[in-house]
C-alpha positions in Angstrom: 1.3 -16.7 17.4 5.0 -17.7 17.2 5.6 -21.3 18.3 7.9 -22.1 21.2 10.8 -24.6 21.1 8.5 -27.0 23.0 6.0 -27.0 20.1 8.7 -26.9 17.4 10.4 -29.9 18.9 7.1 -31.8 19.0 6.3 -31.0 15.3 9.9 -31.9 14.3 9.4 -35.3 15.8 5.8 -36.0 14.9 5.5 -34.3 11.5 9.1 -34.0 10.4 9.0 -30.3 9.7 12.8 -30.3 9.6 14.9 -33.2 8.2 17.5 -33.9 9.4 16.5 -32.6 12.8 19.0 -32.0 15.7 17.2 -31.3 19.0 20.2 -29.3 20.1 19.5 -26.7 17.5 15.9 -26.1 18.7 16.0 -23.3 21.3 13.6 -20.6 22.5 11.3 -20.1 19.5 13.5 -21.2 16.5 15.4 -24.1 15.0 18.8 -23.3 13.6 19.4 -24.4 10.0 22.7 -25.2 8.5 24.4 -24.2 5.2 24.4 -26.8 2.4 27.5 -27.5 0.4 26.1 -26.2 -2.9 26.4 -22.5 -3.9 25.4 -20.7 -7.1 27.3 -17.6 -8.2 25.9 -15.5 -11.1 28.8 -15.2 -13.6 27.0 -14.0 -16.7 27.7 -10.5 -18.1 24.1 -10.3 -19.3 22.1 -7.6 -17.4 19.1 -8.8 -15.4 15.7 -7.5 -16.3 12.8 -8.3 -13.9 10.4 -10.7 -15.7 13.1 -12.0 -18.1 14.1 -15.6 -17.7 17.4 -16.5 -16.2 19.0 -19.9 -16.8 21.2 -22.2 -14.7 24.1 -21.8 -17.2 24.3 -18.2 -16.2 25.6 -19.4 -12.8 28.7 -21.2 -11.6 28.0 -24.1 -9.2 30.5 -24.5 -6.3 30.7 -27.6 -4.0 32.0 -26.3 -0.7 33.1 -29.8 0.2 35.7 -29.7 -2.6 36.6 -26.1 -3.1 37.0 -22.8 -1.2 34.4 -20.2 -2.0 34.9 -16.5 -1.1 32.5 -13.7 -1.4 34.1 -10.4 -2.2 32.8 -7.2 -0.6 29.4 -6.4 -2.1 29.1 -9.7 -3.9 26.1 -12.1 -3.5 25.4 -15.8 -4.1 22.5 -18.2 -3.9 22.9 -20.7 -1.0 20.5 -23.2 0.5 19.8 -25.0 3.8 21.0 -28.5 4.3 17.7 -29.3 5.9 14.4 -30.1 4.0 11.5 -28.2 5.4 7.8 -29.0 5.6 5.6 -26.1 6.7 2.2 -27.3 8.0 -0.8 -26.0 6.0 -2.2 -24.2 9.1 1.1 -22.3 9.7 3.6 -20.0 7.9 7.3 -19.8 8.4 9.9 -17.1 8.8 13.6 -17.6 8.1 15.5 -15.2 10.4 19.1 -14.1 10.4 21.5 -15.2 13.2 23.3 -12.3 14.9 26.6 -14.2 15.0 26.5 -14.4 11.1 25.1 -11.0 10.5 27.6 -9.3 12.8 30.4 -10.6 10.6 28.8 -8.8 7.6 27.1 -11.7 5.9 23.4 -10.8 5.2 21.2 -13.8 4.6 17.8 -13.1 3.0 16.3 -10.8 5.7 12.6 -11.1 6.1 12.4 -14.5 4.2 8.9 -16.0 4.3 7.6 -19.5 3.5 4.0 -20.2 2.5 1.7 -22.5 4.4 2.3 -26.0 3.0 5.7 -25.4 1.5 8.0 -28.4 1.2 11.7 -28.3 0.2 15.1 -27.0 1.0 15.2 -23.2 1.4 17.2 -21.2 -1.1 18.6 -17.9 0.3 20.6 -14.9 -1.0 23.9 -14.3 0.9 25.4 -10.9 0.5 28.9 -9.9 1.9 28.4 -6.5 3.5 31.8 -6.5 5.2 34.9 -4.6 3.9 36.9 -7.8 3.3 36.3 -11.1 1.5 34.3 -13.7 3.4 34.5 -17.5 3.1 31.4 -19.7 3.2 31.7 -22.9 5.2 29.3 -25.8 4.8 27.6 -27.0 8.0 27.6 -23.6 9.7 24.3 -22.7 11.4 23.4 -20.0 8.9 19.8 -19.0 9.8 16.9 -19.7 12.1 13.4 -21.1 11.3 10.3 -20.0 13.2 6.7 -21.1 12.7 3.6 -18.9 13.1 0.2 -20.3 13.8 -2.4 -18.9 11.3 -5.8 -17.5 12.5 -7.6 -19.9 10.3 -6.7 -22.5 7.6 -5.7 -20.7 4.3 -7.9 -20.8 1.2 -4.8 -21.5 -1.0 -1.9 -23.2 0.7 1.3 -23.4 -1.4 0.3 -26.7 -3.0 -2.8 -25.0 -4.5 -0.8 -22.0 -5.7 1.6 -22.1 -8.7 4.1 -24.0 -6.4 7.1 -23.1 -8.5 9.6 -24.0 -5.8 7.8 -26.9 -4.2 9.9 -29.9 -3.2 13.1 -28.1 -4.1 16.2 -30.2 -3.5 18.7 -28.1 -5.4 19.6 -24.4 -5.1 16.7 -22.6 -6.8 17.2 -19.8 -9.3 14.5 -17.2 -9.9 11.3 -18.4 -11.6 9.8 -14.9 -11.6 9.2 -15.2 -15.4 6.6 -18.0 -14.7 4.3 -15.6 -12.9 0.8 -15.8 -14.5 0.7 -12.1 -15.5 4.0 -12.3 -17.2 3.0 -15.5 -19.1 -0.2 -13.8 -20.1 1.9 -10.9 -21.6 4.0 -13.5 -23.6 0.9 -15.2 -24.9 -0.7 -11.8 -26.0 2.6 -10.8 -27.8 3.1 -14.3 -29.3 6.6 -14.5 -28.0 8.6 -17.0 -25.9 10.4 -14.7 -23.5 10.8 -11.1 -22.3 13.7 -9.2 -23.8 15.4 -6.2 -22.3 13.8 -4.0 -25.0 10.3 -5.2 -24.0 10.6 -4.3 -20.3 8.6 -1.1 -20.7 5.8 -2.9 -22.6 5.8 -5.6 -19.8 5.5 -2.9 -17.2 2.6 -1.2 -19.0 0.8 -4.6 -19.2 1.3 -5.3 -15.5 0.1 -1.9 -14.5 -2.9 -2.3 -16.7 -3.6 -5.6 -15.0 -3.5 -3.9 -11.6 -5.9 -1.2 -12.8 -8.3 -3.8 -14.3 -8.3 -5.9 -11.1 -8.9 -2.9 -8.9 -11.8 -1.8 -11.2 -13.4 -5.3 -11.0 -13.1 -5.3 -7.2 -14.7 -1.8 -7.0 -17.5 -2.9 -9.3 -18.2 -5.9 -7.1 -18.2 -3.7 -3.9 -20.6 -1.2 -5.5 -22.9 -4.0 -6.6 -22.9 -5.5 -3.1 -23.5 -2.1 -1.6 -26.5 -1.5 -3.9 -28.0 -4.9 -2.9 -27.8 -4.0 0.7 -29.5 -0.6 0.2 -32.3 -2.3 -1.8 -32.9 -4.7 1.1 
């Protein structure tokens, strides 16, 4: 169930789900969030391989309060909300695009999801899909936050997961390389990081992990089915 503005406003006041909070931005079933002044633009010539660590020095940081920043057609950048978000543990959040922004050709992380219990600013990917350059402006209402009531309390809210992005205050770069299955691969290989040349080996390891997990689940289900028949 998606919460109405009435419930969102109450949570914003009583549980500080959005800080700072402006009641004028809470309408219908969402709260509009604004664009922070910090932007990260990938400037490295190094190709990106999924699972390989990226570092902050591969990005250029821009302060929109002190410099213009234009996205050329087809370019992307990491942006974040000015607001700090706290998702209650019995809810999940969706970050939705605003039509007024999207209709200008700026696509902002469509289908962005926040785990129950997440706290922090929200890092988003902005892509210029227009045919001309597009300037980012701090303070613009860039996206909308909605909350969804869960059917029951989760077994593992974000604080009990790996929580790689918990309490983020700066624009977050990818931490995909910290996924447990990738770290397991590094430990088995006795290496510190994934290289471009090892991408195929990593893929084989991950696919094998999927197969082994599926087999374990199938074995459990067969065992449970056998117990029911014996009864």
